[in-house]
N, C-alpha and C positions, 0 to 999 in steps of 0.2 A: 555803532560808532566806535572806532578803535582809539579810545582816549581814556586815560585813567581819570577817575572822578576826583582824586585827591591831589595828585601832583601834575596832571595834565600831560603825562608822557604819551607820545604818539609815534607813528611810524617815521623812521628816519631813512635817509638814502645814502648809498655809498657805491663802491665798486667791487665786483669780483675781479681777482687778478689771476690770470692763467700763468702757466709756466713761462710763456713768452712775454709776460707782463702786460698783455693787452687788457684794457679796462672795459668791462661791461657793467651796466647798471644793475643794482640789486637793492633790496629793501631789508631793513632791520626792524622786525616787528616786536613790540613789547609783549611780555608774558601777562596778558590780561585775563582776569577770571571774574566771574560774577559771584559776589559775596553778599550774604544776608547779614546785616548787622543792626544793633539797636542804636537808634538816634532819637533822643528826647523821649524815650520810653516806647517808641514805635519801631517795628521791624521795617527796615528799608533795604532794598536790593540795589547794590552799587557795582559798577565795573571798576576794579582796582588792579594795579600791577602787583606782581609778586613781592616787590620790595615794600610797597605801602602796606600790604597785608602783614608782612613780617614785623614792621615797626609798630603797627597797631596792636599786634599781639604782645609785643614787648612792653608797650606803655600801659596796656590794660591790666 
């Protein structure tokens, strides 16, 4: 499932723009990574986006 377990960030949609400014559909995918972390004294594997991983390291 392409969704961050902390902030809920998912795939968003937009347009590619060619030189002639013709719009074709495209997707923006979040940088999701599987991370093992301690939660209530137990190891838990979560799927987090890169920004959430960075902020968790800063607060810890």
